[in-house]
N, C-alpha and C positions, 0 to 999 in steps of 0.2 A: 555279249549281248544275248538276251533271251527274247525270242519272239513269242508273243502271246496276244490274246484278246483281252482288252480291258474295257468294260462297259460296251461290248460288241464293237470295239474299235481296235484294229490291228496296231500293235505298238512293238517297239524294240526297247527293252529295258536292261540297264546295266545292273547286275546283281550286287556289285561292290558299292557304287556311288549313288544308285537310284535314278540316274538320268533316264528320261523317257523320250523317245522319238516317235511321234505318230506317223505311221506309214500311210502313204497315199494309195488310192485304189489301183493305180497303174504299177505299184511296186509289189503288190501281194496278190495271191489267189488263196481262197479259203476252200479246203477240201476236208469234209468230215471232221470239223472242229480243229484241224491242224492248218498251220499257215506255211506256205511255201514262198520264199523270196524269189521274185522274178529278176529284179534289178540286182546284179551282183554288187556286193560291198567291195569298195576299193581296198586293195591290200596296201598297207603302209610299208614302204620299203625301209627296213631297219638300217640300211646303209646310210640313209639320210641323217640319222641321229648318231652315227659313228659306230654302230654295231654291225659286224659283218653278217652276211646272210647265213653263214654256216654256224652261227652262234647258237648255243643250247641254253634254254632257260631252266633253272633249277631253283625250286622254292624251298629247298632244305638248307641251302647255304646262307649264312648270316653275314651281313656286311659289317666289317670291323669298325667302320666310322659311325654309321647311324643306328646299327643294331637291328635293322629290318631284315626279314627273310625275303629272298627272291633276287637272284643275280643271273646275268647272262655270262657265259664263259665260252671261250674258243681257244684253240691251240695255234701258236705262231711258230714257224720254223725260223731259226736264226743260227748264227755262228758266233763262236768266241775264240779267243787266242789259244785257250787250252784244248778245246774240243771242236771238231769241225761240225758236229751235229748237236744243236741245242734246241730243245722243244720247250717253249714258254707257254704256260697256261695263263691266259689273261682273263680277269674277272671284271665285270662292271655292274654296280648296283642299279637295280631298276628304279629305286626310289630317289637316291641322292646323286647318282652318277659317279660315285667314287670308283676309281679303277686301281687295281693292284694285280700283281702277277706272281707266279711261282715257276721256278725252273724244274723241269722234269728230267 
């Protein structure tokens, strides 16, 4: 979200989808044509949607299912019968939610 003045009204605008939220006077302060947010934006806990907090976002990786760029990935420690230490790299597509993994 980008914070800016639009027709002298402070707004937050999403550069991707174009969604605009008009900010109330108690949510902003204007200093020298810049806007400072007073009310903190709530952080969305990514654990709620099944992505661990240590997940890393990478927009260079392409999803094999939908073909879009942008996935979250994280490492998971596991074990197998052959080896006691197995590190699995888990990927989840930001767009379609498809999940796949690689053994490292």
